[in-house]
C-alpha positions as CSV (number, residue, x, y, z in Angstrom):
1,M,0.0,0.0,0.0
2,N,1.4,3.4,-0.9
3,S,1.5,6.3,1.5
4,N,-1.6,7.9,-0.2
5,S,-3.7,4.9,0.8
6,D,-2.6,4.9,4.4
7,P,-5.6,6.0,6.6
8,A,-3.2,7.4,9.2
9,S,-1.9,9.9,6.7
10,F,-5.3,11.3,5.8
11,E,-5.2,14.0,8.4
12,E,-2.2,15.5,6.6
13,Q,-4.1,15.8,3.3
14,K,-6.1,18.8,2.3
15,D,-9.5,18.2,0.8
16,P,-9.7,18.9,-2.9
17,P,-12.1,21.6,-4.3
18,I,-15.7,20.5,-3.9
19,F,-16.2,20.4,-7.7
20,N,-13.2,18.1,-8.3
21,L,-15.5,15.3,-9.5
22,P,-14.7,12.1,-11.5
23,G,-15.4,12.3,-15.2
24,I,-18.2,9.8,-15.1
25,I,-20.0,11.7,-12.3
26,L,-19.7,15.0,-14.3
27,F,-21.0,13.2,-17.4
28,S,-23.9,11.7,-15.4
29,L,-24.9,15.1,-14.0
30,V,-24.7,16.7,-17.4
31,V,-26.9,13.9,-19.0
32,L,-29.5,14.1,-16.2
33,L,-29.7,17.9,-16.5
34,A,-29.8,17.9,-20.3
35,I,-32.7,15.4,-20.3
36,H,-34.7,17.5,-17.9
37,V,-33.9,20.8,-19.8
38,V,-35.1,19.2,-23.1
39,R,-38.3,18.0,-21.4
40,E,-39.0,21.3,-19.8
41,T,-38.1,23.5,-22.8
42,F,-38.7,21.7,-26.0
43,L,-41.4,19.0,-25.4
44,S,-45.1,19.8,-25.4
45,E,-47.1,18.5,-22.5
46,Q,-48.4,15.7,-24.8
47,L,-45.0,14.6,-26.0
48,D,-43.6,14.7,-22.4
49,L,-46.5,12.5,-21.3
50,E,-45.7,10.0,-24.1
51,L,-42.1,10.0,-23.1
52,L,-43.0,9.3,-19.4
53,V,-45.3,6.5,-20.4
54,N,-42.5,4.8,-22.4
55,T,-39.6,5.5,-20.0
56,A,-41.0,5.7,-16.5
57,F,-41.2,2.5,-14.4
58,I,-44.8,1.5,-14.1
59,P,-45.6,-1.7,-12.0
60,Q,-48.8,-2.3,-14.0
61,R,-46.7,-2.8,-17.1
62,Y,-45.5,-6.1,-15.8
63,V,-48.9,-7.5,-15.2
64,L,-49.2,-7.6,-19.0
65,S,-47.1,-9.7,-21.4
66,I,-44.0,-8.3,-23.1
67,T,-45.7,-8.7,-26.5
68,E,-48.4,-6.2,-25.4
69,M,-45.9,-3.7,-23.9
70,G,-43.0,-3.9,-26.3
71,V,-39.6,-2.4,-25.7
72,P,-40.5,-0.3,-22.6
73,Y,-41.2,-3.6,-20.8
74,V,-37.5,-4.2,-20.7
75,T,-35.9,-0.7,-20.9
76,S,-38.1,1.3,-18.5
77,A,-36.6,-0.6,-15.5
78,F,-33.5,1.5,-16.3
79,T,-34.6,4.6,-18.2
80,Y,-36.7,5.8,-15.3
81,S,-33.5,6.6,-13.4
82,L,-32.6,9.3,-16.0
83,L,-35.8,11.4,-15.6
84,H,-36.9,13.7,-12.7
85,G,-40.1,15.2,-11.5
86,G,-38.7,18.8,-11.3
87,Y,-35.6,20.8,-10.8
88,S,-35.7,20.4,-7.0
89,H,-35.8,16.7,-7.4
90,L,-32.9,16.8,-9.9
91,I,-30.8,19.1,-7.7
92,V,-31.3,16.9,-4.6
93,N,-30.3,13.7,-6.4
94,G,-27.4,15.5,-8.2
95,L,-25.9,16.7,-4.9
96,W,-26.1,13.2,-3.3
97,L,-24.8,11.7,-6.6
98,A,-21.8,14.1,-6.5
99,A,-21.1,13.3,-2.8
100,F,-21.4,9.5,-2.7
101,G,-21.1,8.6,-6.4
102,S,-17.7,10.3,-6.6
103,I,-16.4,8.1,-3.8
104,V,-17.6,4.9,-5.4
105,A,-16.6,6.0,-8.9
106,R,-13.0,6.7,-7.8
107,R,-12.8,3.3,-6.3
108,W,-14.3,1.3,-9.1
109,G,-13.7,3.3,-12.3
110,T,-16.1,4.1,-15.1
111,I,-17.1,0.7,-16.5
112,R,-17.9,-0.9,-13.1
113,F,-19.7,2.3,-12.0
114,C,-21.9,2.2,-15.1
115,V,-22.8,-1.5,-14.7
116,F,-23.6,-0.8,-11.1
117,W,-25.9,2.1,-12.1
118,V,-27.9,-0.1,-14.5
119,L,-28.2,-3.0,-12.1
120,S,-29.0,-0.9,-9.1
121,A,-31.7,0.9,-11.1
122,I,-33.3,-2.4,-12.0
123,A,-33.0,-3.7,-8.4
124,S,-34.6,-0.5,-7.0
125,A,-37.5,-0.8,-9.5
126,A,-38.0,-4.5,-8.7
127,F,-38.2,-3.8,-5.0
128,F,-40.8,-1.1,-5.7
129,A,-42.8,-3.4,-7.9
130,A,-42.7,-6.2,-5.3
131,L,-44.4,-3.9,-2.8
132,N,-46.7,-2.2,-5.4
133,W,-47.5,-5.0,-7.8
134,G,-49.8,-4.0,-10.6
135,E,-50.3,-0.4,-9.5
136,V,-50.6,2.4,-12.1
137,T,-47.8,4.5,-10.6
138,L,-45.1,6.4,-12.6
139,V,-41.8,6.1,-10.9
140,I,-38.9,8.3,-12.1
141,G,-35.6,9.7,-10.7
142,A,-32.1,8.6,-9.9
143,S,-33.0,8.3,-6.2
144,G,-32.8,4.5,-6.2
145,V,-29.4,4.5,-7.8
146,V,-28.1,7.2,-5.5
147,S,-29.4,5.2,-2.5
148,A,-27.5,2.2,-3.9
149,L,-24.3,4.2,-4.1
150,M,-24.9,5.3,-0.5
151,G,-25.3,1.7,0.5
152,A,-22.1,0.8,-1.3
153,A,-20.1,3.6,0.3
154,T,-21.3,2.4,3.7
155,R,-19.1,-0.7,3.2
156,F,-15.8,1.2,3.1
157,A,-16.1,5.0,3.4
158,F,-16.5,5.3,7.2
159,P,-13.3,4.0,8.9
160,L,-13.5,2.2,12.2
161,S,-11.3,4.9,13.7
162,G,-10.5,8.4,12.4
163,R,-12.5,11.0,10.6
164,F,-14.0,10.8,7.1
165,I,-11.8,12.3,4.4
166,R,-13.8,12.7,1.2
167,D,-10.9,12.6,-1.4
168,K,-9.2,9.6,0.3
169,A,-12.2,7.5,1.3
170,H,-11.9,5.3,-1.8
171,F,-8.6,4.0,-0.5
172,L,-10.1,2.6,2.7
173,P,-10.4,-1.2,3.1
174,R,-13.7,-3.0,2.6
175,Q,-15.4,-3.8,5.9
176,S,-17.2,-7.1,6.6
177,F,-20.7,-7.1,7.9
178,L,-19.3,-7.9,11.3
179,E,-17.0,-4.9,11.2
180,I,-19.9,-2.8,9.9
181,F,-22.1,-3.5,12.9
182,Q,-19.2,-2.8,15.3
183,N,-18.7,0.6,13.7
184,K,-20.7,3.2,15.7
185,T,-20.4,5.8,12.9
186,V,-22.0,3.4,10.4
187,L,-24.7,2.3,12.8
188,I,-25.7,6.0,13.4
189,Y,-25.6,6.6,9.7
190,L,-27.8,3.6,9.0
191,A,-30.3,4.6,11.7
192,V,-30.6,8.1,10.3
193,W,-30.8,7.0,6.7
194,F,-33.5,4.4,7.2
195,G,-35.4,6.7,9.5
196,I,-35.5,9.5,6.9
197,S,-36.2,7.1,4.0
198,L,-39.1,5.5,5.8
199,I,-40.9,8.8,6.7
200,P,-42.8,8.8,3.3
201,A,-44.1,5.3,4.2
202,F,-46.1,6.9,6.9
203,G,-47.6,9.5,4.6
204,A,-45.1,12.4,4.7
205,N,-43.7,13.7,1.4
206,L,-40.4,15.5,1.9
207,T,-39.7,16.4,-1.7
208,G,-43.1,17.8,-2.6
209,S,-43.1,16.0,-5.9
210,V,-45.5,13.3,-6.8
211,N,-43.2,12.0,-9.5
212,S,-40.1,11.4,-7.4
213,V,-38.9,7.8,-6.7
214,A,-40.8,6.3,-3.8
215,W,-39.3,5.2,-0.5
216,E,-39.6,1.5,-1.6
217,A,-37.1,2.2,-4.4
218,H,-34.8,4.0,-2.0
219,I,-34.8,1.0,0.3
220,G,-34.3,-1.5,-2.5
221,G,-31.4,0.5,-3.9
222,F,-29.7,0.9,-0.6
223,L,-30.0,-2.8,0.2
224,F,-28.6,-3.7,-3.3
225,G,-25.5,-1.5,-2.8
226,F,-25.0,-2.5,0.8
227,L,-25.5,-6.3,0.5
228,L,-24.0,-6.9,-2.9
229,F,-21.0,-4.5,-2.6
230,D,-18.5,-7.4,-2.5
231,I,-19.6,-8.6,-6.0
232,F,-18.5,-5.3,-7.5
233,D,-15.5,-4.4,-5.4
234,N,-12.1,-5.8,-6.5
235,K,-10.0,-3.9,-3.9
236,N,-8.1,-6.0,-1.4
237,W,-6.7,-3.1,0.7
């Protein structure tokens, strides 16, 4: 291990500028923003509705056969993660994507990050569908993917001792489940995260948007990233 990956040396490092983001994160943010700007600026209400019907995740779609639903039957389990219900929804997801996605992207690189995005989007949608089977609900937003990235970061970004250092967190060793549940910082983080995420389950809407990804997708994404992190992670530090 080189000196840059030594957790003991983190205190001597200065944090980089806040906008020093990995290329794939910048690219993702630009794509998400561009899609929303196009929808808001250039599409009529009718065209935007058609776009939503074909790209949003809709549990009722899977009650029907694939021959009846066509391409969206397969693609909407991913494409929904590229759309947002408003600029506030997009900004919130963008900030959390920059914060947690950057840590994971630096650790895994572009290809592994992109594969994780697609699979975590599908997992989030599947968890939502399992709890809302057959419902006519349009689910959009990157919240499920962002939650999965948060779950993944939980497995390495919070050291057992010492403070969190954003630009060096990706060098930290992977923690086992036993270590995770001995880590007070992680336990507090998990309690707060699940507490906030489950608030909408009791009828409270914190985003004010009816189109944002539901709490079920948040939970599904987080569990995917947290439980299946080892499959994606190839670091043996």
